[in-house]
C-alpha positions in Angstrom: -22.9 -16.5 15.8 -25.5 -17.8 13.4 -24.4 -19.3 10.2 -25.2 -17.1 7.2 -27.1 -19.9 5.3 -29.2 -21.0 8.2 -30.1 -17.4 8.9 -31.2 -16.8 5.3 -33.4 -20.0 5.4 -35.0 -19.0 8.7 -36.2 -15.7 7.5 -36.8 -16.5 3.8 -40.6 -16.5 4.1 -40.8 -13.5 6.3 -38.7 -11.0 4.4 -40.2 -8.6 2.0 -39.4 -5.3 0.3 -36.3 -3.4 0.9 -35.4 -0.6 3.3 -33.0 2.4 3.3 -31.2 3.2 6.5 -29.5 6.5 6.5 -26.7 6.9 9.1 -25.7 10.5 10.0 -24.0 12.2 12.9 -25.9 14.8 14.8 -24.3 18.1 14.1 -24.9 21.6 12.9 -25.5 20.4 9.3 -28.0 17.7 10.2 -31.0 19.7 9.2 -29.5 20.4 5.8 -28.8 16.8 5.1 -32.3 15.8 6.3 -33.8 18.3 3.9 -31.7 17.0 1.0 -33.2 13.5 1.5 -36.7 14.6 2.3 -38.3 13.1 -0.8 -37.3 9.6 0.3 -37.0 10.0 4.0 -40.7 10.8 4.3 -41.7 7.2 3.4 -42.3 4.0 5.5 -39.3 2.1 4.0 -36.7 4.6 5.1 -35.2 5.3 8.5 -32.6 7.7 9.8 -30.1 6.8 12.5 -28.5 9.7 14.2 -25.1 8.8 15.7 -23.4 10.8 18.5 -19.7 11.0 19.3 -18.6 8.2 21.6 -17.9 10.1 24.9 -16.1 7.6 27.1 -12.4 8.1 27.3 -11.5 4.5 26.5 -13.8 4.6 23.4 -12.2 7.8 22.1 -8.7 6.4 22.6 -9.6 3.1 20.9 -11.1 4.7 17.8 -8.3 7.2 17.4 -5.7 6.6 14.8 -3.1 6.1 17.5 -5.3 3.6 19.3 -5.9 1.6 16.2 -2.2 1.5 15.4 -1.3 0.4 18.9 -4.0 -2.3 19.2 -3.8 -3.4 15.5 -7.6 -3.4 15.7 -7.7 -6.5 17.9 -9.8 -4.8 20.6 -12.4 -3.5 18.2 -14.8 -6.3 19.3 -15.4 -4.5 22.5 -17.1 -1.6 20.6 -19.8 -3.9 19.4 -23.1 -2.7 20.7 -21.9 0.9 21.2 -23.4 2.3 18.0 -27.1 3.0 17.4 -27.0 1.7 13.8 -26.0 -1.8 14.8 -29.4 -2.7 16.3 -31.3 -0.9 13.5 -29.4 -2.8 10.8 -29.7 -6.1 12.6 -33.5 -5.9 12.9 -33.9 -4.6 9.4 -31.7 -7.5 8.0 -34.0 -10.0 9.6 -37.2 -8.3 8.3 -36.4 -7.1 4.8 -35.2 -8.7 1.7 -32.5 -6.0 1.0 -31.1 -3.4 3.4 -29.4 -0.4 1.8 -27.3 1.4 4.5 -26.6 4.9 3.2 -23.7 7.1 4.4 -22.5 10.5 3.4 -18.8 11.2 3.8 -19.8 13.4 6.8 -21.4 10.4 8.5 -18.1 9.3 10.1 -16.4 12.5 11.2 -16.6 11.8 15.0 -18.0 8.4 15.8 -15.7 6.4 13.4 -16.9 2.8 13.6 -14.0 0.4 13.0 -13.8 -1.3 9.6 -13.9 -4.7 11.3 -17.2 -3.9 13.0 -18.9 -2.8 9.7 -17.5 -5.9 8.0 -18.9 -8.2 10.8 -22.4 -7.2 10.0 -21.9 -7.8 6.3 -20.6 -11.3 7.0 -23.5 -11.9 9.4 -26.2 -10.8 7.0 -25.9 -11.4 3.2 -28.6 -8.9 2.4 -26.8 -5.7 3.6 -25.3 -3.2 1.2 -23.2 -0.2 2.2 -23.4 2.9 0.0 -21.2 6.0 0.3 -22.0 9.4 -1.2 -19.3 12.1 -1.2 -20.8 15.5 -1.0 -17.4 16.9 -0.3 -14.0 16.6 -2.0 -11.7 13.7 -0.9 -9.2 16.3 0.4 -11.7 17.8 2.9 -11.3 17.0 6.6 -14.9 15.6 6.6 -13.8 12.9 4.1 -10.8 11.6 6.0 -12.4 8.6 7.7 -14.6 7.8 4.8 -11.5 7.7 2.6 -10.0 5.2 5.0 -13.1 2.9 5.0 -13.4 3.2 1.2 -9.8 2.1 0.7 -10.5 -0.9 2.9 -13.2 -1.9 0.5 -16.2 -1.9 2.8 -18.6 0.0 0.4 -20.6 -1.8 -2.3 -21.2 1.5 -4.2 -19.4 4.9 -4.0 -20.9 8.0 -5.4 -19.4 11.5 -5.8 -20.9 14.9 -6.6 -17.7 15.9 -8.4 -17.1 14.9 -12.0 -13.3 14.9 -11.8 -13.0 12.9 -8.7 -15.6 10.4 -9.9 -13.7 9.8 -13.1 -10.3 9.7 -11.5 -11.3 7.2 -8.8 -13.9 5.1 -10.5 -16.8 6.4 -8.5 -20.3 6.8 -9.8 -21.0 10.5 -10.6 -24.3 11.8 -9.6 -25.5 15.3 -8.8 -26.1 16.0 -5.1 -29.5 14.7 -4.1 -31.8 17.6 -3.3 -35.4 17.8 -2.2 -37.6 20.9 -2.3 -39.4 22.0 0.9 -43.0 22.3 -0.2 -44.2 24.7 2.5 -41.8 27.7 2.1 -43.3 31.0 1.0 -41.8 32.7 -2.0 -41.3 36.5 -1.7 -42.8 38.3 -4.7 -40.8 41.5 -3.8 -37.4 40.4 -2.5 -36.3 42.3 0.7 -32.6 42.5 -0.4 -30.5 42.1 -3.5 -28.3 39.2 -2.6 -27.9 36.6 0.2 -25.4 33.9 1.2 -24.9 31.7 4.3 -21.5 30.0 4.7 -18.7 29.1 7.0 -15.8 31.4 6.8 -13.1 28.7 6.4 -10.5 29.7 3.8 -12.4 32.5 2.0 -12.3 35.5 4.3 -10.5 37.7 1.8 -12.9 36.7 -1.0 -15.9 37.6 1.3 -14.4 40.9 2.2 -13.8 41.8 -1.5 -17.4 41.1 -2.5 -18.7 43.0 0.6 -16.6 46.1 -0.3 -17.7 46.0 -3.9 -21.4 45.6 -3.0 -21.2 48.6 -0.7 -19.5 50.7 -3.4 -22.2 49.6 -6.0 -25.1 50.3 -3.6 -26.2 46.6 -3.6 -27.9 45.3 -0.5 -25.9 42.1 0.3 -26.7 40.0 3.4 -24.4 37.3 4.7 -24.9 34.9 7.6 -21.4 33.8 8.5 -20.1 31.0 10.8 -16.8 32.0 12.2 -14.2 30.0 14.2 -12.3 32.7 15.9 -13.9 35.4 18.1 -11.6 38.1 16.5 -13.0 37.5 13.1 -14.9 40.8 13.2 -17.2 42.2 10.5 -18.7 44.9 12.6 -17.9 47.6 10.1 -20.3 46.1 7.7 -23.2 46.5 10.0 -26.4 44.6 9.2 -24.8 43.3 6.0 -23.0 40.5 7.9 -24.3 38.5 10.8 -21.7 36.3 12.5 -22.0 33.3 14.8 -19.2 31.5 16.6 -19.4 27.8 15.7 -23.1 27.9 15.7 -25.1 26.8 12.6 -28.5 28.0 11.6 -31.1 25.5 10.7 -31.3 24.9 7.0 -35.0 25.8 7.0 -34.1 29.2 8.3 -31.4 29.5 5.6 -33.9 28.8 2.9 -36.4 31.3 4.3 -33.7 34.0 4.1 -32.7 32.8 0.7 -36.2 33.3 -0.6 -36.2 36.9 0.7 -33.4 37.7 -1.7 -33.2 38.5 -5.4 -30.0 36.6 -6.0 -28.0 33.9 -4.3 -24.2 34.4 -3.8 -21.8 31.5 -3.9 -18.2 31.9 -2.9 -16.4 28.6 -3.4 -13.5 27.3 -1.3 -10.1 27.1 -3.1 -10.0 24.1 -5.4 -13.7 23.4 -5.4 -15.2 22.5 -8.7 -18.3 20.4 -8.1 -21.6 22.2 -7.4 -22.4 23.3 -3.9 -26.1 23.5 -2.7 -26.3 27.1 -3.8 -26.8 26.0 -7.4 -29.5 23.5 -6.4 -31.3 26.1 -4.3 -31.3 28.5 -7.2 -32.9 26.0 -9.6 -35.3 24.5 -7.0 -36.6 27.9 -5.8 -36.2 29.9 -9.1 -33.5 32.4 -7.9 -30.6 34.1 -9.6 -27.2 32.7 -8.8 -23.8 34.6 -8.8 -20.9 32.2 -8.4 -17.1 32.0 -8.8 -17.4 28.3 -9.6 -16.3 27.8 -13.3 -18.1 24.5 -13.4 -21.5 26.3 -13.4 -21.3 26.3 -17.2 -21.6 22.5 -17.3 -24.5 22.4 -14.7 -27.6 20.8 -16.4 -29.8 23.8 -15.6 -27.3 26.5 -16.4 -29.0 29.5 -17.9 -27.0 32.6 -18.8 -30.0 34.8 -18.1 -30.2 33.7 -14.4 -26.7 32.4 -13.6 -23.5 34.5 -13.8 -19.9 33.4 -13.2 -17.3 35.8 -12.0 -13.5 35.2 -11.7 -12.6 38.6 -10.2 -14.9 40.8 -8.2 -14.5 43.4 -10.9 -16.3 41.0 -13.3 -19.6 41.2 -11.3 -22.5 42.8 -13.1 -24.2 44.6 -10.1 -27.0 45.9 -12.2 -28.0 42.3 -13.0 -27.7 41.4 -9.3 -30.2 44.2 -8.4 -32.6 43.8 -11.3 -35.9 42.2 -10.4 -37.2 39.8 -13.0 -39.1 36.6 -13.3 -36.9 33.5 -13.0 -37.9 30.0 -14.1 -35.6 27.1 -14.8 -38.4 24.7 -15.6 -37.3 22.4 -12.8 -39.3 19.2 -12.3 -37.5 17.3 -9.6 -34.6 16.1 -11.6 -32.3 16.2 -8.6 -34.7 14.4 -6.2 -33.1 11.6 -4.1 -35.7 9.3 -5.6 -33.5 9.0 -8.6 -30.5 8.1 -6.4 -32.6 5.4 -4.6 -33.6 3.9 -7.9 -30.0 3.9 -9.1 -28.8 2.2 -5.9 -31.4 -0.5 -6.2 -30.7 -1.1 -9.9 -26.9 -1.4 -9.3 -27.2 -3.6 -6.2 -29.4 -6.0 -8.2 -26.3 -6.6 -10.4 -23.9 -7.2 -7.6 
């Protein structure tokens, strides 16, 4: 292994600028994450590395919790070279002055690189910074391995979309980075009153309650729903609900359907307080928003004319949902990931 100081001297004259490397797993949500970061990903000094789940049986055993406990991490060295990000980071560290390696909490759900391997690259190259952004709560399954790595101290900066979790854990609070797709057509005359796309998870009863109320009030509600069990049937609701078994629609298609609606529906998971993408979509594309998230009142672009909170389904103003009117939040890119990139660079300069 090269010594850190000699490595730095060797490339001192060649290095210039800084580069962002975004590491994400290939899954049903990839197109959504790619869209969120579009404002900075569509630049030369940004690269995305898509990781896939390690398929070999010995790899899966080794990176499992049981495997790590049994081996005490002493066999992790044999995983070096098994991840795509390793080569990308190594080449970038030799070419650029600073390398910002950006992870979402969802970046580690399946491929789970050992802490020791991530640390090895930080020791090898002094110009690497690891940044983690929680777009989910710490309690979510998608955050489990990120929590483990964070507690081991591998990240230089940790961000969270949730005010309470950021304050409680000493994270940096920042609204979810969100880019606007520039080539989507807006519908002057919405095709239906309200739309939502979501995974069923722990909200089936809430979804059924809103569906029943919309039918009773004569509102045209459309929901694209990802289900996990074949017997999660919504056939009685006809074209109001389209279900798919563990199959996620591309985010571009979700946005196309969103723009055909008059209002966006958000049904939060139990315990959720931070903003989901529904609020950002409403602001970015000038749509009404109906949500059961009480934190909507502290959202920077909250406007009581265009955003409504409901606690019980009986609270919903269906006349407002159906009413066609001009919506304008005066949004000028305040949630663009460009601001996140600038914040990361500024904070890393002080490390």
